[in-house]
C-alpha positions in Angstrom: 6.7 53.8 -19.2 5.4 57.1 -18.2 1.4 56.8 -17.4 -0.3 59.1 -20.0 -4.0 58.3 -19.4 -4.6 61.9 -18.1 -3.3 65.3 -17.3 -4.3 65.1 -14.0 -2.6 62.0 -13.2 -1.1 60.5 -9.3 1.4 58.0 -9.6 1.2 56.2 -6.2 4.4 53.7 -6.1 4.1 50.3 -3.4 6.6 48.0 -2.8 6.0 44.2 -3.1 4.2 42.5 0.1 2.5 46.1 0.1 -1.9 45.0 0.6 -3.1 48.1 0.1 -2.8 49.4 -3.6 -6.0 47.5 -5.4 -8.5 48.4 -2.4 -7.3 51.9 -1.0 -10.0 53.1 1.0 -8.9 56.1 2.9 -6.2 59.2 2.4 -4.8 61.8 4.3 -2.0 64.0 4.1 0.8 65.0 6.7 3.0 68.0 4.9 4.5 66.4 1.5 3.9 62.9 3.3 0.7 60.8 1.9 -1.1 57.9 4.4 -3.4 55.4 2.7 -5.0 52.4 4.6 -6.5 49.7 2.8 -9.7 47.6 3.6 -8.4 44.3 3.4 -4.9 45.1 5.7 -4.3 46.2 9.5 -1.6 48.7 9.1 -1.5 52.3 7.5 1.1 52.9 4.8 3.2 55.9 4.5 4.2 57.4 1.1 6.4 60.2 0.4 6.3 62.8 -2.1 8.8 62.4 -5.2 9.9 64.1 -8.5 6.7 63.7 -10.9 7.1 61.1 -14.0 6.7 62.7 -17.7 3.7 65.3 -17.2 2.1 63.3 -14.4 1.4 66.1 -11.3 2.2 64.7 -8.7 4.2 61.4 -7.8 4.6 59.1 -4.0 6.2 56.4 -3.3 8.8 55.3 -1.2 6.1 53.2 1.2 6.7 52.4 4.8 3.9 50.5 7.0 3.2 51.1 10.1 1.1 47.9 11.1 -1.7 48.3 14.2 -0.3 45.9 16.4 2.9 47.9 16.9 0.7 50.6 17.9 -3.0 49.6 19.5 -3.3 46.7 21.9 -6.0 45.5 19.0 -9.4 43.9 20.1 -8.9 41.3 17.7 -5.8 39.5 16.2 -2.7 41.2 14.6 -3.3 39.3 11.6 -6.9 40.2 10.9 -8.1 42.8 9.0 -8.9 46.1 10.4 -11.1 47.2 7.3 -10.1 50.8 7.9 -12.4 52.7 5.6 -12.2 56.4 7.2 -8.9 58.6 8.2 -8.1 61.8 8.8 -5.5 64.2 10.6 -6.2 66.2 13.1 -4.6 68.0 16.1 -0.9 65.9 15.7 -2.7 62.2 15.5 -4.4 60.2 12.7 -7.7 59.1 13.3 -8.9 55.6 11.8 -11.9 53.8 11.8 -13.0 50.3 10.7 -16.1 49.6 8.8 -17.8 48.4 12.6 -20.0 46.0 10.4 -20.5 41.4 9.2 -19.4 40.3 6.2 -20.4 37.7 4.2 -18.5 35.3 2.5 -19.1 35.3 -1.5 -19.5 32.5 -4.0 -16.6 31.1 -6.2 -16.2 29.8 -9.5 -14.4 27.4 -8.4 -16.5 26.0 -6.2 -19.8 23.3 -6.8 -23.3 25.1 -6.0 -23.6 23.4 -3.1 -20.4 24.7 -1.3 -21.2 27.9 -3.1 -24.9 28.1 -1.1 -22.9 27.2 2.2 -20.1 29.9 1.8 -23.0 32.4 0.8 -24.9 31.7 4.0 -21.6 32.5 6.5 -21.1 35.6 7.9 -18.5 36.5 10.3 -17.0 39.3 12.3 -13.1 40.5 12.4 -12.5 41.6 15.6 -10.2 44.8 14.4 -13.4 46.1 12.4 -14.8 47.6 15.4 -12.0 49.7 15.6 -12.1 53.7 16.3 -8.2 55.2 17.4 -6.5 57.9 17.1 -2.4 57.3 16.4 0.2 60.6 17.5 2.1 61.8 14.4 5.8 62.6 15.3 8.4 63.7 13.3 11.8 60.8 13.4 15.4 62.0 13.1 15.2 62.6 9.3 11.6 65.1 10.1 9.8 62.2 8.1 6.5 62.2 9.8 6.0 58.7 12.0 2.8 56.9 13.2 4.2 55.9 17.2 3.1 54.4 20.2 3.6 57.1 22.5 5.4 60.5 21.4 8.4 62.5 23.5 5.8 64.9 25.0 3.1 61.9 26.0 0.6 61.3 23.5 -0.8 58.2 22.7 -2.1 55.9 20.4 -5.5 54.8 21.9 -8.9 53.5 20.6 -12.2 53.3 21.5 -13.3 51.3 24.6 -14.5 47.5 23.8 -13.5 44.1 22.3 -13.6 42.0 19.6 -17.5 41.9 19.6 -18.4 45.2 20.7 -17.4 48.8 21.3 -18.9 51.6 23.1 -20.5 52.5 19.4 -21.8 49.3 18.3 -23.5 49.0 22.5 -25.3 52.2 22.0 -26.2 51.1 18.7 -27.7 47.8 19.1 -31.0 49.2 20.5 -31.2 52.1 18.2 -34.6 52.5 16.3 -33.1 53.0 12.7 -29.5 51.0 12.7 -29.9 48.5 15.6 -31.6 45.6 13.3 -28.6 46.5 10.7 -26.4 45.8 12.9 -26.4 41.8 12.1 -26.5 42.4 8.7 -23.7 42.5 6.4 -22.2 46.0 4.9 -22.2 45.1 1.3 -25.8 43.4 2.2 -27.1 47.1 2.6 -26.3 46.4 6.8 -24.3 48.9 9.0 -21.0 50.0 7.6 -18.8 52.6 8.4 -17.0 54.2 5.2 -16.1 57.6 6.3 -14.4 59.8 8.9 -14.6 63.8 9.3 -13.1 65.5 13.3 -14.3 68.9 14.1 -12.6 69.0 17.8 -13.9 66.2 20.0 -16.7 65.7 17.5 -16.4 63.0 14.7 -18.6 62.4 12.1 -18.8 58.8 10.9 -20.3 58.5 7.4 -22.4 55.1 6.7 -22.2 53.7 3.5 -25.2 51.8 4.6 -27.8 51.6 5.6 -29.6 53.6 3.3 -32.9 54.3 4.6 -35.8 54.9 2.1 -33.1 56.9 0.2 -31.9 58.6 2.8 -27.9 58.6 3.9 -26.7 59.2 7.3 -23.9 60.7 9.0 -23.4 59.6 13.2 -22.1 62.5 15.2 -20.3 61.6 18.4 -17.9 63.3 20.8 -14.8 61.2 22.3 -12.5 61.9 25.2 -8.7 60.9 26.3 -9.8 58.3 29.9 -6.8 56.8 30.9 -5.4 54.5 27.8 -8.7 54.2 26.4 -10.9 57.0 24.4 -14.4 57.0 25.7 -17.8 58.3 24.4 -19.0 61.5 26.5 -22.3 63.9 26.0 -22.5 65.9 23.0 -23.6 69.0 24.9 -25.5 70.1 28.3 -28.3 67.9 26.9 -26.5 64.7 27.6 -26.8 63.6 24.1 -24.5 61.4 23.3 -25.2 60.7 19.4 -26.9 62.7 16.6 -28.1 61.6 13.3 -28.0 63.5 10.4 -29.7 62.1 7.3 -28.8 63.1 3.7 -30.4 62.9 0.1 -28.0 61.9 -1.7 -30.4 60.6 -4.2 -29.9 57.0 -2.4 -26.3 56.7 -2.7 -24.5 55.9 0.3 -21.4 57.5 2.0 -18.4 56.5 0.9 -15.9 58.8 2.4 -16.3 62.4 3.9 -13.5 65.7 4.0 -14.1 68.9 5.3 -12.6 71.8 3.8 -13.2 75.3 5.5 -16.7 74.9 6.5 -17.7 73.1 4.0 -18.3 69.2 3.9 -17.8 67.1 0.9 -18.9 64.0 0.8 -17.9 61.0 -1.7 -20.8 58.8 -2.4 -21.5 55.4 -4.0 -23.3 52.6 -4.1 -24.2 50.6 -0.7 -24.5 47.3 -2.1 -21.8 45.5 -5.0 -23.0 47.1 -8.1 -21.9 49.2 -10.5 -23.3 52.9 -10.7 -22.9 56.4 -9.9 -20.0 58.0 -7.5 -20.4 61.2 -6.9 -19.0 63.9 -4.3 -21.7 66.4 -2.8 -20.8 69.7 -0.9 -22.7 70.4 2.2 -21.9 74.4 2.4 -21.6 75.7 6.3 -22.0 72.3 7.4 -19.1 73.0 10.6 -21.2 75.8 12.0 -24.6 74.3 11.7 -23.4 71.2 12.8 -21.7 73.1 15.9 -24.8 75.0 16.5 -27.2 72.0 16.1 -29.2 70.2 19.1 -31.4 68.1 17.0 -30.9 64.5 17.7 -32.1 64.1 14.3 -32.2 66.5 11.5 -32.9 65.9 7.6 -30.6 68.0 4.8 -31.6 68.4 1.7 -29.5 71.5 0.8 -26.5 69.5 -0.6 -25.0 70.3 -3.9 -23.7 67.9 -6.4 -20.1 68.9 -7.1 -18.8 66.6 -9.8 -19.4 62.9 -11.0 -16.5 60.4 -11.0 -15.4 57.9 -13.5 -16.0 54.1 -12.7 -16.1 51.0 -14.4 -17.5 47.6 -14.5 -16.2 45.6 -11.2 -13.5 48.5 -11.3 -11.9 52.1 -10.5 -14.4 52.7 -7.3 -13.6 55.7 -5.6 -13.3 55.3 -2.5 -11.2 58.0 -0.5 -11.2 61.8 -1.0 -8.7 64.5 0.9 -7.5 68.0 0.4 -4.1 68.8 -0.8 -1.8 70.8 1.6 -1.3 74.4 0.5 2.7 73.4 -0.5 1.3 70.6 -2.9 -2.0 72.4 -3.8 -1.1 76.1 -4.9 -3.6 78.7 -5.0 -5.9 77.1 -5.7 -8.0 74.4 -3.5 -7.2 70.9 -4.7 -8.4 67.0 -3.7 -6.6 63.7 -4.1 -9.3 61.3 -5.6 -8.2 57.2 -4.9 -9.5 54.0 -6.5 -10.7 50.2 -5.4 -10.2 47.8 -7.6 -8.1 49.8 -10.1 -8.4 49.0 -13.5 -5.5 48.5 -16.5 -5.8 51.9 -17.5 -5.4 52.6 -13.5 -2.3 50.5 -12.9 1.3 50.2 -13.9 3.3 47.1 -13.5 2.2 45.3 -10.0 3.0 48.0 -7.5 1.9 51.2 -9.5 -1.7 52.4 -9.0 -2.7 56.2 -10.0 -5.2 58.7 -8.4 -7.1 62.0 -9.4 -6.3 65.2 -8.9 -9.2 67.2 -9.0 -10.0 71.1 -8.4 -12.6 71.5 -5.9 -15.9 73.5 -6.7 
C-alpha cells in the first residue's frame, strides 16, 4: 500500500539482509544514484532512482552493497562495524568517516541489575570506527556508478594512516587542550564523536556531535594528500598548522551532518547524548570562502541562521543525514534529502522500506 504520510515522502527500498535501513547515518548522490551508510554496518549501499509510487516524489531501490573490506585494507576485522557517520562526494571519490569514538555497552531489560551494572561499565573500540577513507567511483558496463579498489585511470581507494587503535588524527588530538580528555569518553556520553563530513579541495571539515563545550559545538578542519597507498595529514597553510577549530553556537546541540551548498555550509544538529530533543538545520552563509581565507587556529562563529526545525519522535525518527539533490532530480529549486535513524512506524512500510523527507532549502 503506497505511503501517504505527506507530499514530500522519499521512498527507500532495501533488500533482505541489509543492515542500514534502521540506522541510516550518511547520504550522498552521484547523479540519480544515492549512496547511504549506516552506523551498524561495514559497507556502503547504492540505491538507484526508480519510478515513484502514487503521489510520492522520489523512490530509490535495487540496492547494491559495497563491503569496505573489498575496497580497503581495514584497520579492524571485516566483521566489525565501521560506524560510518559522514559521507561526501568530491572529484570522483566517495569520502567516508567513522565516528572515531569509543562505545559503552547498554543495559538490557532481560538482564538482572548486577549484569546490567557490569555491562554499563564496559567500554570498547571497534578498530574500523577510526576510519577516514576515499573510495573511487567508476561506472560499470551498464553505466552504473560503483565503488572500486582501483580504477582504470589509476585512482585507488585509500584510508588515513593508522591501525585499529589510532590514526594520525587521533594521535594529534590525544594531547589537545579541548578534545584530548574526551578521546577516552564514549561518544554517547558527550565523548569524542565525529558525525559530519564536508570536502573543499584537499581540506576536510569534520563535524563533532560531541563533545559540546559549554554550549559550543565544533568543526575540525584538516588537510590530506595521497602518500603512496595511504592518506596523510598535511599542513593547512604555510604556517604549518595541522588543524583548525571552528566553534559554533548551535544552542547546545551537536553536529549530526554537514553539507556544502555553493558557498554556504548547512549543519544538521541534534542532542549530543541519548536524548529526545530538538533537531535543527543551521545555515552558515559564505562559509566556504571564509574558511579558505581563515588563518586563525581557533575561531568562534555566532552568525549562523536557523533554517528549519525537523520533526522527531520518542526514541525514533532521529534525522542523521542531509545532502543536496543533484540538479537532474531537484529541478529549478535547490532541495535536500533528509534521512532518519530509528525510523518510527510512520516512516516504515513492511520490513525493508523506509521513508525520508525532501525539503526545499532556504
